[in-house]
C-alpha positions in Angstrom: 0.1 0.2 0.2 1.1 3.5 -0.9 2.6 5.7 2.0 1.2 8.4 0.2 -2.5 9.4 -0.4 -4.6 12.4 -1.0 -7.7 14.2 0.9 -9.7 16.2 -1.5 -11.1 19.4 0.7 -14.1 21.5 -1.2 -15.1 24.8 0.4 -18.4 26.9 -0.2 -20.0 26.3 -3.3 -23.5 28.2 -2.8 -23.0 30.5 -5.5 -23.1 27.5 -8.0 -26.8 26.7 -6.5 -28.0 30.1 -6.1 -32.1 29.9 -7.5 -32.3 30.7 -10.9 -28.4 31.8 -11.7 -27.4 28.2 -10.7 -24.6 26.8 -12.7 -23.4 23.1 -11.5 -21.0 22.5 -14.5 -18.0 23.9 -12.4 -18.8 21.2 -9.7 -19.3 18.3 -12.3 -16.0 19.1 -14.0 -14.5 18.9 -10.3 -16.1 15.7 -9.2 -15.1 14.2 -13.1 -11.7 15.0 -12.5 -11.3 13.5 -8.4 -13.0 10.3 -10.3 -10.3 10.1 -13.2 -7.5 10.9 -10.8 -8.4 8.9 -8.0 -6.2 6.1 -9.0 -3.3 8.3 -9.7 -3.4 10.8 -6.9 -4.6 8.1 -4.5 -7.3 10.3 -3.7 -8.7 8.5 -0.6 -11.7 10.8 0.4 -13.6 14.1 -0.7 -14.8 16.3 2.5 -17.2 19.1 1.7 -17.0 22.1 4.5 -20.7 23.4 4.3 -22.4 26.1 2.3 -23.8 23.4 -0.5 -26.2 26.1 -1.6 -27.5 29.8 -1.4 -30.6 29.6 0.0 -30.8 25.9 1.5 -34.3 25.7 -0.6 -35.6 22.3 -2.0 -35.2 23.1 -5.6 -31.0 24.1 -5.0 -30.7 21.2 -2.6 -32.3 18.9 -5.1 -30.3 20.1 -7.7 -27.0 19.8 -5.7 -28.0 16.1 -4.6 -28.1 15.1 -8.5 -24.4 16.7 -9.1 -23.1 14.8 -6.3 -24.6 11.8 -7.9 -21.3 12.2 -10.5 -19.2 11.0 -7.8 -21.6 8.8 -5.3 -20.1 5.1 -5.1 -17.1 6.5 -7.2 -15.2 8.5 -4.4 -16.1 8.2 -0.6 -17.3 12.0 0.7 -18.9 13.6 3.5 -21.1 16.8 3.4 -22.0 19.0 6.2 -24.4 21.6 6.8 -23.5 25.3 6.5 -25.4 28.7 7.5 -27.2 28.9 4.2 -28.2 25.2 3.8 -30.4 25.3 6.9 -31.9 27.7 9.3 -28.6 29.5 10.7 -30.4 30.9 14.2 -30.8 26.8 14.9 -28.2 24.0 16.1 -28.0 20.3 15.3 -31.4 19.9 16.9 -33.3 21.8 14.5 -34.9 18.6 13.0 -36.2 18.0 9.6 -34.8 20.2 6.7 -34.7 19.6 3.0 -30.8 19.5 3.5 -31.0 16.6 5.9 -33.6 15.0 3.7 -30.7 15.2 0.8 -27.6 15.3 2.7 -28.4 13.2 5.7 -27.2 9.7 7.0 -29.0 7.3 4.3 -27.3 9.0 1.6 -24.0 7.9 2.9 -25.2 4.6 4.3 -23.7 2.4 2.0 -20.1 3.9 1.6 -17.5 1.4 2.9 -16.0 4.4 5.1 -19.2 5.9 6.9 -19.0 5.0 10.3 -22.4 6.3 11.6 -24.3 9.7 12.5 -25.5 11.4 15.3 -29.2 11.0 16.5 -30.2 14.4 14.6 -28.7 13.2 11.3 -26.4 16.4 11.1 -23.3 15.0 12.4 -21.1 12.0 10.7 -18.2 10.5 10.9 -16.3 8.2 8.4 -12.9 5.9 8.7 -11.2 5.4 5.5 -8.1 3.2 5.1 -4.8 5.0 3.5 -1.0 5.2 3.6 -1.3 1.8 5.7 -3.2 3.0 8.5 -7.0 4.0 9.3 -8.2 7.6 9.7 -11.1 9.2 11.3 -12.8 12.1 9.2 -15.8 14.2 11.9 -17.9 16.1 9.9 -19.8 18.8 12.1 -22.8 20.9 11.5 -23.1 24.6 11.5 -23.7 24.8 15.0 -23.0 21.8 16.9 -25.2 21.3 20.2 -23.8 20.3 23.6 -25.4 16.6 22.9 -23.4 16.9 19.3 -20.2 17.8 20.9 -20.8 14.7 23.5 -21.7 12.5 20.3 -18.2 13.3 19.1 -16.1 12.7 22.4 -17.6 9.3 22.0 -16.6 8.4 18.3 -13.4 9.5 19.1 -13.4 7.4 22.6 -14.5 4.7 20.2 -11.7 4.8 17.8 -8.9 5.8 20.1 -6.2 4.9 17.8 -7.1 6.5 14.9 -5.8 10.0 13.6 -8.6 12.3 13.4 -9.3 15.5 10.9 -12.2 17.5 12.0 -14.7 19.3 9.2 -16.8 21.9 9.9 -18.0 24.9 8.4 -17.7 27.7 10.9 -14.2 27.4 12.5 -11.4 30.5 11.9 -11.5 33.8 10.1 -8.0 35.4 8.8 -6.6 38.7 8.1 -5.3 39.4 4.4 -2.0 38.1 5.3 -3.5 34.6 5.8 -2.9 34.7 9.3 -5.9 32.7 11.0 -7.6 33.0 14.5 -10.6 30.8 16.0 -13.9 32.3 15.4 -16.3 32.5 18.3 -17.7 28.7 17.4 -14.3 27.8 16.6 -13.2 28.8 20.2 -16.0 26.7 21.3 -15.1 23.9 19.2 -11.7 24.0 20.4 -12.6 24.1 24.5 -15.3 21.3 24.0 -13.6 19.2 21.7 -10.2 19.8 19.9 -7.5 21.1 22.7 -8.8 17.7 24.9 -9.0 15.0 22.1 -5.0 14.4 21.0 -6.2 12.7 18.0 -7.3 15.4 16.2 -4.2 17.0 14.2 -6.1 19.1 11.6 -9.1 20.9 11.8 -10.6 22.7 8.2 -13.4 24.9 7.9 -14.6 27.0 5.4 -17.4 30.3 5.6 -14.9 32.7 5.9 -12.6 34.5 3.3 -9.6 34.8 2.6 -8.1 31.8 3.2 -5.8 31.5 6.2 -4.2 29.0 8.8 -2.4 29.2 12.1 -1.0 26.1 14.3 -2.7 25.8 17.9 -1.2 23.5 20.8 -3.4 21.4 22.6 -3.8 19.7 26.0 -0.8 17.3 25.3 1.5 19.7 24.3 1.0 18.8 20.3 0.5 20.9 17.3 -2.9 21.2 15.7 -3.0 22.7 12.2 -6.3 25.2 11.7 -7.3 25.7 8.1 -9.7 28.0 6.5 -10.6 27.0 2.9 -13.1 29.3 1.2 -12.9 31.0 -2.6 -16.7 32.0 -3.3 -15.3 35.4 -3.3 -13.1 34.3 -6.4 -14.3 34.4 -9.8 -17.3 32.4 -10.7 -18.0 31.6 -7.1 -14.6 29.8 -6.8 -15.5 27.6 -9.7 -15.8 24.4 -7.9 -12.4 25.0 -6.7 -10.8 22.1 -4.6 -7.9 21.8 -2.2 -5.9 18.6 -2.2 -4.0 17.8 0.8 -1.3 14.9 -0.1 -0.1 13.0 3.1 3.1 11.4 2.5 4.1 9.1 5.3 7.5 8.7 4.4 8.6 12.0 3.8 6.7 13.1 6.8 5.3 16.1 4.8 1.5 17.1 3.8 2.0 19.0 0.3 -1.2 21.0 0.0 -2.5 22.7 -3.4 -5.4 24.5 -4.7 -7.0 24.6 -8.3 -9.9 24.5 -10.4 -10.1 21.5 -12.6 -13.0 23.3 -14.3 -10.8 26.1 -15.8 -7.6 23.4 -15.8 -10.0 21.5 -18.7 -10.5 24.3 -21.0 -8.4 24.8 -24.1 -5.6 27.3 -23.2 -5.9 29.4 -25.9 -9.5 29.9 -25.1 -9.3 30.4 -21.3 -10.2 34.1 -20.6 -7.9 36.4 -18.2 -9.9 35.6 -15.4 -10.2 31.7 -16.0 -6.6 32.0 -16.5 -5.6 33.6 -13.3 -8.0 31.5 -11.2 -6.8 27.7 -12.6 -4.4 27.5 -9.5 -3.8 29.5 -6.3 -0.2 29.9 -5.4 -0.2 32.2 -2.3 1.1 31.0 1.1 -2.1 30.5 2.2 -3.2 28.0 -1.1 -0.1 26.1 -1.9 2.1 25.0 1.2 4.0 22.0 2.7 3.2 21.2 6.5 6.1 19.2 8.1 4.5 16.9 10.8 6.6 13.3 12.1 3.6 11.6 11.9 5.0 8.9 13.9 5.6 11.4 16.7 2.5 13.4 16.4 0.9 10.1 17.0 2.5 8.2 19.6 0.6 9.6 22.4 -2.5 7.8 21.4 -1.3 5.3 18.7 2.4 4.2 19.8 4.1 2.5 17.0 4.9 -1.1 18.3 8.2 -2.5 17.5 8.5 -5.5 15.5 9.5 -8.4 17.6 13.0 -10.3 16.9 12.1 -13.1 14.1 14.3 -16.6 14.7 16.4 -17.7 11.8 14.3 -20.0 10.8 12.0 -17.5 9.6 14.5 -15.6 7.1 16.3 -18.0 5.5 14.4 -18.6 2.3 15.3 -21.2 -0.4 18.9 -20.8 -1.4 20.1 -19.1 1.4 23.7 -20.3 1.6 25.0 -18.0 4.7 23.0 -15.9 7.4 24.8 -14.4 10.4 23.4 -12.1 13.3 25.2 -10.6 16.3 22.9 -11.4 19.2 23.0 -14.5 21.7 21.4 -17.0 19.1 24.4 -16.3 16.6 27.6 -16.4 18.5 29.4 -19.1 20.6 30.4 -15.9 22.9 28.7 -16.6 26.3 28.9 -12.5 26.7 27.0 -10.5 24.4 26.5 -7.2 26.8 26.0 -3.8 25.2 29.2 -2.1 24.7 31.2 -5.1 25.8 34.5 -5.9 23.5 33.6 -8.7 21.3 36.7 -11.3 22.1 39.1 -12.1 19.3 38.6 -15.6 18.3 34.9 -15.3 19.2 33.0 -17.5 16.6 29.5 -15.9 15.0 27.8 -18.7 13.4 26.7 -19.3 10.2 23.1 -20.1 11.0 21.9 -21.7 7.8 24.1 -24.8 8.8 26.3 -24.5 5.9 29.7 -24.1 7.8 30.5 -20.2 6.9 31.3 -19.6 10.6 33.1 -16.1 11.1 36.1 -16.0 13.3 36.8 -12.4 14.8 40.4 -10.8 14.4 41.6 -7.2 15.2 43.7 -5.7 12.7 47.3 -4.2 13.3 47.2 -4.6 17.2 43.7 -2.7 17.6 42.7 -2.2 20.9 39.6 -4.4 22.3 37.2 -1.5 22.3 37.7 -1.4 18.2 35.0 -4.2 18.1 31.7 -3.8 20.4 28.6 -5.4 20.7 25.5 -3.3 20.3 22.0 -3.4 20.9 21.2 -0.9 18.5 19.3 -2.3 15.4 17.4 -1.0 12.4 13.7 -1.7 13.0 12.6 -4.5 10.6 16.2 -6.5 11.4 15.7 -10.0 12.1 17.8 -10.0 15.0 17.7 -7.1 17.7 21.8 -6.5 18.0 24.2 -5.5 16.0 28.4 -5.3 15.9 29.5 -1.9 16.4 33.1 -1.1 14.4 35.4 1.9 15.5 37.9 1.7 12.3 40.0 4.3 10.8 42.8 5.4 9.4 46.0 7.3 10.7 46.9 4.6 12.0 45.3 2.4 10.3 43.0 0.1 12.8 39.7 -2.1 13.0 38.3 -5.4 13.3 37.3 -8.4 10.7 35.2 -11.1 10.8 36.5 -13.9 8.0 35.5 -17.3 7.4 38.0 -20.5 7.6 39.7 -21.6 5.0 37.7 -24.2 4.0 34.3 -22.7 4.3 32.3 -23.6 1.0 31.2 -19.8 0.8 34.7 -18.9 -0.5 34.8 -20.7 -3.6 30.9 -20.2 -4.4 30.7 -18.6 -7.7 27.0 -17.5 -7.9 26.2 -18.2 -11.6 22.5 -18.7 -11.4 22.4 -15.3 -9.4 22.4 -14.1 -6.1 21.4 -11.6 -3.2 23.7 -10.1 -0.5 22.0 -8.0 2.1 22.9 -6.6 5.2 22.2 -3.9 7.6 24.6 -0.8 8.3 24.5 2.6 10.2 27.0 5.5 9.8 27.7 7.4 12.9 26.7 10.8 13.7 28.8 12.8 13.3 30.7 11.1 10.5 34.1 12.0 11.7 37.8 11.1 10.9 39.5 9.6 7.9 37.4 6.7 6.6 38.1 6.6 3.2 36.8 3.7 1.0 36.4 1.6 3.9 35.0 -1.8 3.5 31.6 -3.6 4.4 31.9 -6.9 3.2 34.2 -8.4 0.8 35.8 -11.8 -0.6 39.7 -11.7 0.0 42.0 -12.5 -3.2 43.3 -10.6 -6.1 41.3 -10.3 -9.4 44.3 -10.3 -11.4 44.9 -14.0 -9.9 41.4 -14.6 -11.3 42.6 -13.7 -14.7 40.7 -10.5 -15.0 42.5 -7.4 -17.0 39.9 -4.7 -17.5 39.4 -3.4 -13.8 40.5 -0.5 -12.1 43.2 -2.4 -10.6 44.7 -6.1 -10.6 45.1 -5.8 -6.4 41.4 -5.2 -6.1 39.2 -8.1 -4.4 37.2 -9.9 -6.6 34.0 -8.3 -4.8 33.3 -5.8 -2.2 30.8 -3.4 -0.6 32.4 -0.3 0.1 31.4 3.0 1.8 33.6 6.2 0.1 34.5 9.3 2.0 31.5 10.8 0.5 29.3 8.1 2.0 28.3 6.9 -1.4 27.6 3.2 -1.5 30.1 1.1 -3.9 29.6 -2.6 -5.0 32.1 -3.6 -7.5 32.1 -7.4 -8.7 34.6 -9.0 -11.0 32.2 -11.6 -12.6 33.4 -15.5 -12.9 32.2 -15.3 -16.8 32.9 -11.7 -18.2 36.1 -9.5 -18.0 35.0 -6.7 -16.5 34.2 -4.7 -13.2 30.4 -3.3 -13.2 30.6 -0.9 -10.1 27.0 0.4 -8.5 27.4 3.7 -7.3 24.6 5.0 -4.4 23.6 8.6 -2.9 25.5 9.8 -0.1 24.3 7.4 2.6 22.4 9.0 5.9 24.4 9.1 8.8 22.7 8.3 12.8 20.2 6.5 10.5 19.9 2.5 10.0 20.0 1.6 6.2 19.1 -1.8 4.5 21.4 -2.6 1.6 20.6 -5.4 -0.7 22.7 -6.3 -3.7 20.2 -8.5 -6.5 22.0 -10.5 -9.4 19.7 -12.4 -11.5 22.7 -14.1 -13.4 22.9 -11.3 -15.9 22.8 -8.0 -14.3 23.4 -6.4 -10.9 21.1 -4.0 -9.2 21.3 -2.4 -5.4 18.6 -1.4 -3.3 19.1 1.1 -0.6 16.2 0.6 2.1 14.0 -1.3 -0.8 14.5 1.6 -3.7 16.5 0.5 -6.9 19.5 3.0 -6.8 19.9 5.1 -10.4 23.7 4.1 -10.9 23.6 0.6 -11.6 25.8 -0.9 -14.4 24.1 -2.1 -17.5 27.1 -4.5 -18.6 26.4 -8.2 -18.0 27.7 -9.6 -14.9 27.7 -13.8 -14.3 28.6 -14.6 -11.2 31.2 -14.0 -8.6 35.1 -14.9 -9.5 35.7 -16.0 -6.3 39.1 -17.8 -5.6 38.6 -20.1 -2.8 39.9 -17.4 -0.2 37.6 -16.1 2.9 34.6 -14.1 3.0 35.3 -10.9 5.2 32.9 -8.7 6.8 34.2 -5.3 8.3 37.1 -4.2 5.8 38.3 -4.9 2.3 41.6 -6.2 1.5 43.6 -4.7 -1.2 47.4 -5.5 -1.9 46.9 -8.7 -0.2 46.7 -6.8 3.2 43.7 -5.1 5.2 43.6 -1.0 5.6 41.3 0.6 7.9 38.7 -1.0 9.2 34.5 -0.2 9.3 33.6 2.5 11.1 29.5 2.2 12.7 27.4 -0.6 13.0 26.6 -3.8 11.2 23.8 -5.9 11.8 22.1 -9.1 10.3 23.9 -10.4 7.3 22.4 -12.8 4.7 23.7 -14.2 1.4 21.3 -16.3 -1.1 21.7 -18.3 -4.0 19.6 -16.5 -6.3 17.9 -13.4 -6.9 15.3 -12.4 -4.6 12.6 -9.3 -4.9 12.3 -6.3 -2.7 9.2 -7.9 -1.0 11.3 -11.1 0.0 14.0 -8.6 1.8 14.9 -9.1 5.2 13.9 -5.5 5.7 10.4 -6.2 4.1 7.1 -5.4 6.2 5.7 -8.2 8.1 
């Protein structure tokens, strides 16, 4: 499921449904756009903010209800009453109305998102699934009564882990610079509902113009974003203008844009000046981005449950030839306490059972603290443990883990394909001289494998390295071709775990970082690895028959599979 989805917000359309001057065509165009773009823009829901009509007459309401049929059953939506849709001197206990007949609970009962309505029928809620989780949308009447507020609280309490978006007609007003503040009714909603319910992180209203926004702090100390969206004062009553809120749960951003699909669909050469200038609004109150750390913002009511460790048996697919992890199950050492040195000659067991155990060696008389046990780990790493390497240069120092001279992995050629996976974390700050440090490799000169076209005959036949600029480099001398196809990543982040997967299908190699294919993968053929029967190494790269500096940072679970895996089968894939 995509981590990015959009909510469409439709403000006051009252001038499009105004007695004998009604013109619903702009709204029809908006609805056609939402239906046509639902899949591409991942539009999960549309919310109308009230004042559907100008006078609330049965004729206006009936016409509006017919136009809403354009979207009905194709994009889920909510509608709430504005002061022009009902008797503005009443609250949600007003009883029957033309609005309630057309836009009451019966209209929405068949929608998969519809959760229910208050007994009076003027307040409703929807639960939608998007971005890998459920979200709550509250649609509250023009004037919510005390019983309406109590109903809304009960809805929130019945869905205690759902982030909530509140929509209503009268919430806030703004000055000409777009700085918003709560209206009298908005203050009542804030004090009676929003500030005490941490689930509400976004509240949207119409009614007033110009548009604007502000950020308030609730009782839990968290931000609540308050926005006004209304364009009835613009050309053609706003021309069915919509605002898209694109929530990106990876970037932790909400990108907001405002435009008129009706004008957008016109032939550019035939647009009038007013149409051209109203196609899209780009002012700071109409087009902007909000930075929200969703996990942190929702932690008070929907904390992320850490993924539990997985046993080795759960992460050894067909073709696994080696799997190492650095918790108690992966070593013969009796002590794996965090921050304690890993003893020289400690054995890290190959849990695949193929006999590719690793043994610890320190380089150049490095101190015991150069390699320590650690409880740090990637959130999706099978084992909740890692090794902390403190390698470096001037002088060269570090530690390596190597297979024995007779390990079967040393001579494996992988001509049918392979997947090499590991988890790494670079320290923040990334200080010192850590030029071309190795993560893993096979020992042995490519020159001894008969390769003549590479950068240097002294380079190992296969290695995964980090450059001084923190670029990832994977270089392999294939078993078949005389070449050195090399993959290069972007600069790796510091202070954050990264999952790396090298996948070869028997013909070409592709490197993935955090499940995303990097851009600089070679196009030249690459079949197998020209291994020479020499040990496999974690923690450094050998060059000119010697190890220089060791790795600097953390290394977690490492797995080698004798076939190409799909990204969904990587160790870091979601459960």
